[in-house]
C-alpha positions as CSV (number, residue, x, y, z in Angstrom):
1,M,5.0,99.3,26.7
2,E,4.1,102.3,24.6
3,E,3.0,104.3,27.5
4,Y,6.3,103.5,29.3
5,K,8.3,104.6,26.2
6,R,6.4,107.9,26.0
7,K,7.1,108.6,29.7
8,Y,10.8,107.9,29.1
9,E,10.9,110.2,26.1
10,D,9.2,113.0,28.0
11,L,11.8,112.6,30.8
12,K,14.8,112.7,28.6
13,E,13.6,115.7,26.5
14,M,13.8,118.2,29.3
15,A,16.0,119.3,32.1
16,N,15.5,121.3,35.4
17,L,18.5,123.2,36.3
18,P,19.0,124.4,39.9
19,S,20.8,127.7,40.6
20,K,24.1,125.8,41.1
21,D,23.9,125.0,37.3
22,T,22.7,128.4,36.2
23,G,24.4,130.9,38.5
24,F,21.0,132.4,39.5
25,S,20.8,133.8,43.0
26,K,17.7,131.5,43.4
27,G,15.2,129.5,41.4
28,F,15.1,126.8,38.7
29,L,15.2,126.9,34.9
30,Y,13.2,124.4,33.0
31,I,14.5,123.7,29.5
32,S,12.8,121.3,27.1
33,T,12.8,120.3,23.5
34,Q,10.2,121.9,21.1
35,E,6.7,121.9,22.6
36,G,3.5,122.9,20.9
37,N,3.4,125.4,18.1
38,H,5.2,128.3,19.9
39,G,8.7,129.5,19.7
40,A,11.7,128.5,21.7
41,R,11.4,129.3,25.5
42,V,12.4,128.4,28.9
43,K,10.5,128.5,32.2
44,Y,11.7,130.0,35.4
45,Y,10.4,128.9,38.7
46,R,11.3,130.4,42.1
47,N,10.5,127.0,43.8
48,S,11.1,123.5,42.3
49,P,9.4,123.1,38.9
50,S,6.0,121.5,38.8
51,Q,3.1,121.7,36.4
52,S,1.0,123.2,39.2
53,R,3.4,125.9,40.2
54,P,3.5,129.4,38.8
55,Y,6.4,130.3,36.5
56,A,7.7,132.9,34.1
57,S,8.3,131.9,30.5
58,I,11.1,133.8,28.6
59,S,11.9,133.5,24.9
60,I,15.1,132.0,23.7
61,N,16.4,134.9,21.5
62,K,19.3,137.4,21.3
63,I,16.9,139.7,23.1
64,P,14.8,137.5,25.5
65,R,11.2,138.6,25.9
66,L,8.9,137.8,28.9
67,L,6.1,135.8,27.5
68,V,4.1,134.5,30.5
69,D,4.5,136.0,34.0
70,D,2.5,134.0,36.7
71,I,5.1,134.8,39.4
72,K,5.6,138.5,38.9
73,I,9.3,138.0,38.1
74,T,11.6,140.7,39.5
75,S,13.9,142.7,37.3
76,K,16.9,140.9,39.0
77,E,15.5,137.4,38.2
78,F,14.6,138.5,34.6
79,K,18.1,139.9,34.1
80,E,19.7,136.6,35.4
81,V,17.6,134.5,33.1
82,S,18.2,136.7,30.1
83,D,22.0,136.8,30.7
84,F,21.9,132.9,30.9
85,I,19.9,132.7,27.6
86,K,22.3,135.1,25.9
87,L,25.3,133.2,27.2
88,N,23.9,129.9,26.1
89,L,21.9,131.0,23.1
90,K,23.3,128.6,20.6
91,D,23.1,125.5,22.9
92,L,19.6,126.2,24.2
93,L,18.3,126.6,20.7
94,K,20.0,123.3,19.7
95,F,18.4,121.6,22.7
96,W,15.0,123.1,21.7
97,N,15.3,122.2,18.0
98,E,17.2,119.0,18.0
99,G,17.1,117.6,21.6
100,A,14.4,115.1,20.8
101,Y,16.7,113.4,18.2
102,L,19.9,113.4,20.2
103,M,21.1,110.2,22.0
104,K,20.8,110.3,25.8
105,D,24.5,110.9,26.3
106,E,24.6,113.7,23.6
107,Q,21.6,115.3,25.3
108,Q,23.4,115.2,28.7
109,K,26.6,116.5,27.3
110,L,24.8,119.4,25.8
111,V,23.0,120.3,29.1
112,N,26.3,119.9,31.0
113,S,28.0,122.3,28.6
114,L,25.7,125.2,29.5
115,K,27.7,128.0,31.1
116,T,26.7,129.6,34.3
117,I,26.3,133.4,34.7
């Protein structure tokens, strides 16, 4: 039962957003609640998200920074992700910092409130 509960919690503490939900010309954005001991970040995938696929990790800040670049992100892709982060900064930080403590419907409402670029 505990293993099932942990899998459920992992699932509800993240979201994969396709381009129709972000406004990106292509790609997917992975957002999650706080992970590890590092700062707030999102992951950008050109193809559908997966642990085994390369990605670019970008900080959630007023001035987003590229932290990891396994895909050789283009300037257009980085600009789109940065614009999305800046447009949704408050909500992305709330999801990162508080998402694990929100009820499922509150979490979904927060994700659904994100604006597209």
